[in-house]
C-alpha positions in Angstrom: -70.1 -176.3 202.7 -67.2 -178.1 204.2 -66.4 -178.2 207.8 -62.9 -176.7 208.1 -60.5 -176.9 211.0 -57.0 -175.4 211.3 -54.5 -177.1 213.6 -51.4 -175.3 214.9 -48.0 -176.9 214.9 -47.2 -179.0 218.0 -44.6 -177.9 220.5 -42.7 -181.1 219.8 -42.4 -180.1 216.2 -41.3 -176.6 217.0 -38.6 -177.8 219.2 -37.4 -179.9 216.2 -37.0 -176.7 214.2 -40.0 -176.7 211.9 -43.7 -175.9 212.0 -46.5 -177.6 210.2 -50.1 -176.2 210.1 -52.9 -178.6 209.1 -56.1 -177.5 207.5 -58.7 -180.3 207.5 -61.8 -180.2 205.3 -64.7 -182.7 205.8 -68.3 -183.5 205.1 -68.8 -181.7 201.8 -70.4 -182.7 198.5 -69.8 -182.6 195.6 -66.0 -182.7 195.4 -63.9 -179.9 194.2 -62.7 -177.9 197.2 -59.5 -175.9 196.6 -57.2 -175.0 199.5 -54.9 -172.0 199.6 -52.8 -170.5 202.4 -52.0 -167.0 203.5 -49.5 -165.7 206.0 -50.2 -162.1 207.2 -52.6 -161.7 204.3 -50.2 -162.7 201.6 -50.7 -165.9 199.7 -48.1 -168.6 200.2 -47.1 -171.1 197.4 -44.2 -172.9 199.0 -44.3 -175.8 201.5 -47.9 -176.8 200.8 -49.0 -180.4 200.5 -52.7 -181.0 199.8 -54.1 -184.6 199.7 -56.4 -185.9 197.0 -60.0 -185.8 198.0 -61.4 -188.9 199.7 -65.0 -190.0 199.4 -66.9 -191.8 202.1 -70.7 -192.2 202.0 -71.1 -189.5 199.3 -69.2 -186.9 201.4 -65.7 -185.7 200.6 -62.7 -184.8 202.8 -59.2 -183.6 202.2 -56.4 -182.1 204.1 -53.7 -179.6 203.4 -50.5 -178.9 205.3 -48.3 -175.8 205.3 -44.7 -176.5 206.5 -42.6 -173.6 207.6 -39.1 -173.2 209.1 -39.2 -172.3 212.7 -37.9 -168.8 211.8 -40.7 -168.2 209.4 -43.3 -169.4 211.9 -41.8 -166.9 214.4 -41.9 -164.0 211.9 -45.6 -164.5 210.9 -48.5 -163.5 213.0 -51.7 -164.5 211.2 -52.1 -167.8 209.4 -55.1 -168.4 207.2 -56.4 -171.5 205.4 -58.8 -170.5 202.6 -61.2 -173.1 201.2 -62.8 -172.3 197.9 -66.0 -174.3 197.3 -68.8 -173.0 195.1 -69.1 -169.2 195.4 -68.4 -168.6 199.0 -64.9 -169.1 200.4 -64.5 -170.5 203.9 -61.6 -169.1 205.8 -60.1 -170.3 209.1 -57.5 -168.1 210.7 -55.0 -168.9 213.4 -53.4 -166.0 215.3 -50.1 -166.9 216.7 -50.7 -164.7 219.7 -53.5 -167.1 220.6 -51.2 -170.0 220.8 -49.4 -170.5 224.1 -45.6 -170.3 223.7 
């Protein structure tokens, strides 16, 4: 399946009043990976931007970002990127408590 990494918002960004989380998928084949986002266990539909899949050497990659207001970021505790590929979803979870600040 795909290699999935979930990147928290940068402190520079938070000081600017918004928060973007990035979910990066790479190294999977065939194409067709779907990305969804959950905050505290509830699926989010707003503020998501998912790129088209890029192919390199028979492997695919794509990225998805979730952009939140700083207030929403401060309210949420657990952020999850869920990648659906074949039968088994891959989830990456970011607990805000683990982020310094």
